[in-house]
C-alpha positions as CSV (number, residue, x, y, z in Angstrom):
1,M,15.8,-43.4,40.9
2,T,14.0,-42.2,37.8
3,Q,15.9,-41.7,34.6
4,S,15.3,-38.6,32.5
5,S,14.5,-39.2,28.8
6,T,15.4,-36.9,25.9
7,P,12.3,-35.4,24.4
8,T,11.6,-36.0,20.8
9,P,12.8,-33.0,18.8
10,L,10.1,-30.7,17.5
11,S,10.6,-28.5,14.5
12,Y,8.6,-25.4,13.5
13,K,7.2,-27.6,10.7
14,D,6.1,-30.2,13.3
15,A,4.2,-27.4,15.0
16,G,2.4,-26.6,11.8
17,V,4.4,-23.8,10.2
18,D,6.2,-24.7,6.9
19,I,9.0,-22.2,6.3
20,D,9.9,-23.9,3.0
21,A,6.3,-23.5,1.7
22,G,6.5,-19.8,2.7
23,D,9.8,-19.4,0.8
24,A,8.3,-21.1,-2.2
25,L,5.3,-18.7,-2.1
26,V,7.6,-15.7,-2.0
27,E,9.4,-17.0,-5.1
28,R,6.0,-17.4,-6.9
29,I,5.0,-13.9,-5.9
30,K,8.2,-12.0,-7.0
31,P,7.5,-12.1,-10.8
32,L,3.9,-11.1,-10.2
33,A,4.9,-8.1,-8.1
34,K,7.5,-7.2,-10.6
35,K,4.8,-6.5,-13.2
36,T,3.3,-3.9,-10.9
37,M,6.4,-1.8,-10.5
38,R,6.1,1.9,-11.3
39,E,7.9,5.2,-10.7
40,G,8.7,5.8,-7.0
41,V,9.5,2.2,-6.0
42,L,12.9,2.2,-4.4
43,A,12.7,-1.3,-2.7
44,G,9.9,-3.7,-2.8
45,I,9.3,-7.4,-2.1
46,G,11.8,-9.1,0.2
47,G,13.0,-6.4,2.6
48,F,11.8,-5.7,6.1
49,G,10.1,-2.5,4.8
50,A,9.2,-1.3,1.3
51,L,10.5,2.0,0.2
52,F,8.6,4.4,-2.0
53,E,9.5,8.0,-3.1
54,V,6.6,10.3,-3.9
55,P,7.0,11.2,-7.6
56,K,8.6,14.6,-8.0
57,R,5.9,15.8,-10.4
58,Y,3.8,16.5,-7.3
59,K,4.3,20.0,-6.0
60,E,2.3,19.7,-2.7
61,P,1.6,16.0,-2.3
62,V,-0.9,14.9,0.2
63,L,-0.9,11.2,1.0
64,V,-4.3,9.4,1.2
65,S,-4.5,5.9,2.7
66,G,-7.2,3.2,2.8
67,T,-7.6,-0.3,4.1
68,D,-10.2,-3.0,3.7
69,G,-10.9,-6.7,3.3
70,V,-13.1,-8.9,1.2
71,G,-15.6,-9.9,3.8
72,T,-17.8,-13.0,3.7
73,K,-17.4,-13.3,-0.1
74,L,-14.4,-15.4,0.9
75,K,-16.7,-18.1,2.3
76,L,-17.9,-18.7,-1.3
77,A,-14.4,-18.7,-2.6
78,F,-13.6,-21.5,-0.2
79,E,-16.8,-23.5,-0.9
80,W,-16.5,-23.1,-4.7
81,N,-12.7,-23.2,-4.9
82,M,-12.6,-19.9,-6.8
83,H,-9.5,-18.0,-5.5
84,D,-8.2,-16.2,-8.5
85,T,-10.4,-13.0,-8.3
86,V,-10.8,-12.2,-4.6
87,G,-7.4,-10.6,-4.7
88,I,-8.8,-8.1,-7.3
89,D,-11.6,-7.4,-4.8
90,L,-9.1,-6.7,-2.1
91,V,-7.2,-4.1,-4.2
92,A,-10.3,-2.5,-5.6
93,M,-11.9,-1.9,-2.2
94,S,-9.0,0.2,-1.1
95,V,-7.8,1.9,-4.3
96,N,-11.4,2.9,-5.2
97,D,-11.8,4.5,-1.8
98,V,-8.5,6.4,-2.1
99,L,-9.6,7.5,-5.6
100,V,-12.7,9.3,-4.1
101,Q,-10.4,12.0,-2.7
102,G,-9.0,12.5,-6.2
103,A,-5.8,10.6,-5.3
104,E,-3.7,8.4,-7.6
105,P,-3.0,5.1,-5.8
106,L,0.8,4.7,-5.5
107,F,1.4,1.4,-3.7
108,F,-0.3,-1.5,-2.0
109,L,0.5,-4.0,0.7
110,D,-1.5,-7.2,1.5
111,Y,-1.9,-9.4,4.5
112,F,-2.8,-13.1,3.9
113,A,-3.4,-15.3,6.9
114,C,-4.2,-19.0,7.1
115,G,-4.0,-22.0,9.4
116,K,-1.9,-24.1,6.9
117,L,-0.3,-22.6,3.9
118,D,-1.4,-24.1,0.5
119,V,1.1,-22.5,-1.9
120,D,-1.1,-23.0,-5.0
121,T,-4.1,-21.3,-3.3
122,A,-2.1,-18.5,-1.9
123,A,-0.4,-17.9,-5.2
124,A,-3.8,-17.7,-6.9
125,V,-5.0,-15.2,-4.4
126,I,-1.9,-13.0,-4.5
127,G,-1.9,-13.3,-8.3
128,G,-5.3,-11.6,-8.2
129,I,-3.9,-8.9,-5.9
130,A,-1.0,-8.3,-8.4
131,K,-3.5,-8.2,-11.3
132,G,-5.6,-5.6,-9.4
133,C,-2.5,-3.5,-8.7
134,E,-1.4,-3.7,-12.4
135,L,-4.9,-2.7,-13.6
136,S,-4.9,0.3,-11.3
137,G,-1.3,1.5,-11.8
138,C,-0.5,0.7,-8.2
139,A,2.7,-1.0,-7.1
140,L,2.5,-4.2,-5.0
141,I,5.6,-3.5,-2.9
142,G,5.1,-5.6,0.2
143,G,2.9,-7.8,2.3
144,E,2.7,-10.5,4.9
145,T,1.9,-14.2,4.7
146,A,1.0,-15.5,8.1
147,E,0.7,-19.2,8.7
148,M,-1.0,-19.7,12.1
149,P,-1.9,-23.3,13.0
150,G,-5.2,-23.6,14.9
151,M,-6.4,-20.0,14.0
152,Y,-8.4,-20.9,10.9
153,P,-10.4,-23.9,9.7
154,A,-8.7,-26.1,7.1
155,G,-8.8,-24.6,3.6
156,E,-9.7,-21.1,4.8
157,Y,-7.8,-17.8,5.0
158,D,-8.4,-14.1,5.5
159,L,-7.2,-11.1,3.6
160,A,-6.6,-7.4,4.3
161,G,-5.2,-4.8,2.1
162,F,-3.6,-1.3,2.5
163,A,-3.3,1.3,-0.2
164,V,-1.5,4.7,-0.2
165,G,-2.1,7.3,-2.8
166,A,-1.2,10.9,-3.5
167,V,-3.1,14.0,-4.6
168,E,-2.1,17.6,-5.1
169,K,-3.2,19.6,-2.0
170,S,-5.1,22.0,-4.3
171,K,-6.9,19.2,-6.0
172,I,-8.3,17.2,-3.1
173,L,-11.9,16.3,-3.7
174,T,-14.0,17.3,-0.6
175,G,-17.4,17.8,-2.1
176,A,-17.5,21.3,-0.7
177,G,-18.4,22.8,-4.1
178,V,-21.4,20.6,-4.7
179,L,-24.4,22.8,-5.4
180,P,-28.1,22.4,-6.2
181,G,-28.6,21.5,-9.9
182,D,-25.4,19.5,-10.2
183,V,-25.8,16.2,-12.0
184,V,-25.2,12.8,-10.5
185,L,-23.7,10.3,-12.9
186,G,-23.5,6.6,-12.1
187,L,-20.7,4.3,-13.3
188,A,-22.0,0.7,-13.6
189,S,-20.7,-2.0,-11.3
190,H,-19.6,-5.5,-12.3
191,G,-22.2,-7.0,-10.0
192,V,-22.3,-7.4,-6.2
193,H,-18.6,-6.5,-5.9
194,S,-17.6,-7.3,-2.3
195,N,-20.4,-6.1,-0.1
196,G,-23.6,-7.6,1.1
197,F,-22.4,-11.2,0.9
198,S,-23.9,-12.2,4.2
199,L,-27.3,-11.7,2.5
200,V,-26.1,-13.1,-0.8
201,R,-25.1,-16.3,0.9
202,K,-28.5,-16.5,2.6
203,C,-30.2,-16.1,-0.8
204,I,-28.1,-18.9,-2.2
205,E,-29.0,-21.2,0.7
206,R,-32.7,-20.4,0.2
207,A,-32.5,-21.0,-3.5
208,E,-30.6,-24.3,-3.1
209,A,-33.1,-25.5,-0.6
210,A,-35.9,-24.7,-3.1
211,G,-34.0,-26.0,-6.1
212,T,-34.3,-22.6,-7.8
213,V,-30.7,-21.6,-8.3
214,P,-30.5,-20.1,-11.9
215,A,-27.9,-21.6,-14.2
216,V,-27.1,-18.2,-15.8
217,L,-27.4,-14.6,-14.8
218,D,-26.6,-11.7,-17.1
219,G,-25.0,-14.1,-19.6
220,K,-22.6,-15.6,-17.1
221,A,-22.6,-18.9,-15.2
222,F,-24.3,-18.4,-11.8
223,K,-21.1,-18.8,-9.7
224,Q,-19.1,-16.5,-12.1
225,A,-21.8,-13.9,-11.9
226,I,-21.8,-14.0,-8.1
227,M,-18.0,-13.9,-7.8
228,E,-17.3,-11.3,-10.5
229,P,-14.7,-9.0,-8.9
230,T,-15.1,-5.4,-7.9
231,R,-14.6,-3.0,-10.9
232,L,-11.4,-1.0,-10.8
233,Y,-12.3,2.6,-11.6
234,V,-8.9,4.2,-11.0
235,K,-7.5,4.8,-14.5
236,N,-10.7,6.0,-16.1
237,V,-11.7,8.3,-13.2
238,L,-8.2,9.8,-13.0
239,A,-8.3,10.5,-16.8
240,A,-11.8,12.1,-16.4
241,L,-10.5,14.2,-13.4
242,A,-7.7,15.6,-15.7
243,Q,-10.3,16.8,-18.2
244,H,-13.4,17.8,-16.2
245,P,-14.1,19.7,-13.0
246,I,-15.6,16.8,-11.1
247,K,-16.9,18.0,-7.7
248,A,-17.3,14.7,-5.8
249,L,-17.0,11.0,-6.1
250,A,-18.5,8.2,-4.0
251,H,-17.5,4.6,-4.0
252,I,-20.6,2.5,-3.5
253,T,-19.7,-0.2,-1.0
254,G,-21.3,-1.4,2.3
255,G,-24.4,0.7,2.9
256,G,-25.1,1.0,-0.8
257,L,-26.2,4.2,-2.5
258,L,-28.2,5.5,0.5
259,E,-25.3,5.4,3.0
260,N,-22.3,6.3,0.8
261,I,-23.4,9.3,-1.3
262,P,-24.1,11.4,1.8
263,R,-20.5,11.0,2.9
264,V,-19.3,13.3,0.0
265,L,-22.1,15.9,0.1
266,P,-21.8,19.2,2.0
267,E,-24.2,20.0,4.8
268,G,-27.7,20.9,3.5
269,M,-27.4,19.1,0.2
270,A,-29.2,15.9,-0.9
271,A,-29.0,13.6,-3.9
272,H,-32.3,13.0,-5.7
273,L,-31.9,9.8,-7.7
274,Q,-34.5,8.9,-10.4
275,K,-35.8,5.4,-10.0
276,G,-35.4,3.4,-13.3
277,S,-32.7,5.7,-14.6
278,W,-30.4,2.7,-14.6
279,P,-31.4,-0.8,-15.4
280,Q,-31.6,-3.5,-12.7
281,T,-29.5,-6.5,-13.8
282,E,-30.7,-10.1,-13.6
283,L,-28.4,-10.6,-10.7
284,F,-29.8,-7.9,-8.6
285,A,-33.4,-8.8,-9.6
286,W,-32.8,-12.4,-8.5
287,L,-31.3,-11.2,-5.2
288,Q,-34.2,-8.9,-4.5
289,K,-36.8,-11.5,-5.4
290,T,-35.1,-14.3,-3.4
291,A,-34.5,-12.2,-0.3
292,G,-38.0,-10.7,-0.6
293,I,-36.8,-7.1,0.2
294,D,-38.0,-3.7,-1.0
295,D,-36.1,-1.1,-3.0
296,I,-34.9,0.8,0.1
297,E,-33.3,-2.3,1.5
298,M,-31.7,-3.1,-1.9
299,N,-30.2,0.4,-2.1
300,R,-28.8,0.4,1.4
301,T,-27.4,-3.2,1.2
302,F,-26.0,-3.5,-2.3
303,N,-24.5,-1.2,-5.0
304,N,-27.5,-2.3,-7.0
305,G,-25.7,-1.8,-10.3
306,I,-23.9,1.5,-9.6
307,G,-20.3,1.1,-8.3
308,M,-19.1,4.7,-8.4
309,V,-21.0,8.0,-8.3
310,V,-19.7,11.1,-9.9
311,V,-21.1,14.6,-9.1
312,V,-20.5,17.2,-11.8
313,D,-21.8,20.6,-12.9
314,A,-24.8,20.3,-15.2
315,A,-22.9,22.1,-18.0
316,Q,-20.1,19.5,-17.9
317,A,-22.3,16.4,-17.4
318,D,-22.7,15.3,-21.0
319,A,-19.0,15.8,-21.9
320,C,-17.9,14.0,-18.7
321,A,-20.2,11.1,-19.4
322,E,-18.8,10.8,-22.9
323,T,-15.3,10.7,-21.6
324,F,-16.2,7.8,-19.4
325,R,-18.0,6.0,-22.2
326,S,-15.1,6.5,-24.5
327,A,-12.9,4.8,-21.9
328,G,-15.2,1.8,-21.6
329,E,-17.4,2.7,-18.7
330,T,-21.1,2.2,-18.8
331,V,-22.5,5.5,-17.6
332,F,-26.0,6.6,-16.5
333,S,-27.4,10.0,-15.6
334,I,-29.1,9.0,-12.4
335,G,-30.2,12.2,-10.6
336,H,-29.3,15.7,-9.4
337,I,-28.4,17.6,-6.3
338,A,-31.0,19.6,-4.4
339,P,-31.3,21.4,-1.1
340,R,-31.9,18.8,1.6
341,G,-34.4,20.7,3.8
342,D,-36.0,18.3,6.3
343,G,-35.7,15.3,3.9
344,A,-33.2,12.4,3.6
345,A,-29.7,12.9,2.2
346,V,-30.5,10.5,-0.7
347,V,-34.0,10.3,-2.2
348,V,-34.8,7.6,-4.8
349,A,-38.1,8.3,-6.5
């Protein structure tokens, strides 16, 4: 007769999920999230759901939502142990998108997933998220930290973010009023931002194999130049919108200038950009040379130095540009709007 034996007890921690580490992370996050609080927050971090009341100054509020991630830029964050700015990228990719409709970002939620939770790494990432929210006037009111053993390689994680903003119904930017002769302004980027990193990583691999990785690009150490976070345009663009009749905005992300500008132009309109009207930085010159690609491929892969495009009436262009410059933006007049005809929606010549 066989005797049954009592199985060795298994805890959730034995299975790879450390509840105590998760609790410790929440305690680290709370003061960071507190710095982002703003009008409208009724209940934030810690509950099953975050509560937010649309500010009463809106008469006909329309909610605008956006979601995004950081992409393969994270692979470099893992390799180089640089985790403190990818959270800013996460916020910027969503709030800059929401901004394009003329909306003020109200609140943000994040999703952080890993195989094994490292509290210090997660706190650095979420600290960047909180910083991005603080800089864009957006409340970090909730999120999810998922520890899933076996789902991710050791030391790696993934991120997703979700932003909600509001705009007066009468002030939604649709691009419908864009006309021939309107001026296209470009607000400078901080570098690659968070798109095109599959190609960036191939360039780094090629340069490392050839021993040609530059020590410095644009006055910054190579790794810092590559990992420079996405610029947050929110506060300066909202201020300009309050002063000038801006007709359209385009956030230059995946697909670059060639794919993103047409998204905000009405049928039959095209943007004619003047080549050389903004300088190519050392970073983008290095990427183009290392990859061996032409200008067209550069402009449809990267932001190539322009992170946000602003379309405005020619009579307002100089004043609008000065407003941005006074706020600290680097601004270039990069082209004009013309009838499309049978040509492309964006022409760079």
